[in-house]
C-alpha positions in Angstrom: 45.1 -6.9 105.5 44.5 -7.7 102.0 40.4 -6.2 101.5 42.7 -3.2 102.1 46.0 -3.9 100.1 45.5 -1.2 97.2 45.5 2.4 100.4 48.0 1.1 101.4 49.8 0.9 98.7 48.9 4.2 97.6 50.2 5.2 101.6 53.2 3.7 102.2 53.9 2.5 98.2 54.5 -1.2 100.3 52.4 -4.6 99.3 52.1 -5.3 103.6 52.3 -9.5 104.0 48.0 -10.4 105.1 49.4 -10.3 109.1 51.3 -8.2 111.2 53.8 -8.4 114.2 53.0 -7.7 117.0 56.2 -6.2 119.3 55.6 -5.6 123.3 56.8 -3.2 125.0 58.5 -3.5 128.3 59.0 -0.1 129.4 57.9 2.4 127.7 54.5 3.5 126.0 54.0 6.4 122.8 51.3 8.3 121.0 51.9 9.0 117.5 52.0 12.4 115.9 49.2 14.2 114.7 51.0 13.6 111.4 51.4 10.5 110.6 50.5 9.0 107.5 46.2 8.1 107.7 43.8 6.1 105.8 40.3 7.6 106.7 37.6 5.2 107.0 35.7 7.2 104.2 39.1 6.6 101.7 37.9 3.4 101.1 33.8 3.4 103.5 35.0 1.4 105.8 34.3 1.8 110.0 37.6 2.8 111.2 40.7 4.7 110.2 44.5 4.0 110.4 47.1 5.4 112.1 51.4 4.5 110.0 54.1 6.3 110.4 57.8 3.9 109.2 59.9 1.9 110.6 62.9 -0.7 110.3 62.6 -3.9 112.5 65.5 -5.7 112.5 66.6 -4.0 109.2 63.8 -4.2 107.3 61.7 -1.0 105.5 58.0 -1.5 107.7 55.0 0.6 109.1 53.5 1.1 112.8 50.2 0.9 112.7 47.1 1.6 114.7 43.5 1.8 114.3 41.4 4.6 115.7 39.5 1.8 117.8 42.2 -0.1 119.2 42.2 -0.7 123.2 45.1 -3.3 123.7 46.1 -6.9 123.5 46.5 -9.5 125.7 45.9 -7.1 128.9 48.8 -4.0 127.0 47.5 -0.4 126.5 47.7 0.4 123.2 50.5 2.2 124.1 52.3 -0.7 124.6 51.9 -2.7 121.2 53.5 -1.8 118.5 51.3 -3.6 114.9 54.3 -3.5 112.6 53.3 -4.4 108.8 55.9 -5.0 106.0 56.4 -6.7 103.0 57.2 -10.3 104.1 55.9 -12.9 107.2 58.8 -11.7 110.1 58.3 -14.3 112.4 59.7 -16.2 109.5 61.8 -13.9 108.1 63.5 -13.2 111.1 62.9 -16.8 112.8 61.2 -14.8 115.5 59.5 -16.6 118.3 57.2 -15.1 121.3 59.5 -13.3 123.4 62.2 -12.8 121.0 63.6 -9.9 122.1 63.8 -7.2 118.5 65.0 -3.8 117.6 62.5 -1.4 116.5 64.0 2.0 114.7 62.0 5.1 114.3 63.0 8.8 113.3 63.3 11.2 116.4 59.5 13.1 116.4 57.6 10.5 114.2 55.7 9.2 117.6 56.2 10.8 120.7 57.3 9.1 123.8 55.2 8.8 127.1 
């Protein structure tokens, strides 16, 4: 996250806290639309490109991130996980613990439900 900080600022206007919050979706899966914000690997001479869409978590502005190489985590497919980045440590800001139920808001059309 720190290595790409200046690129994320260019794309989103936000300085991300160095770490994300993984939110596991219970009943739904989603895909990113093709016109989402992109950080292409060629832009930073990296190995993987990243898709980003704006969202709100607990009312706070944030972004959902997904790398093109994401294969999922903890037995969940990547379409069942929201990897959320913002400018604070969300666990501390909202006193979140594993298993907490939270609300993530996205604008219609920004993600494609399956």
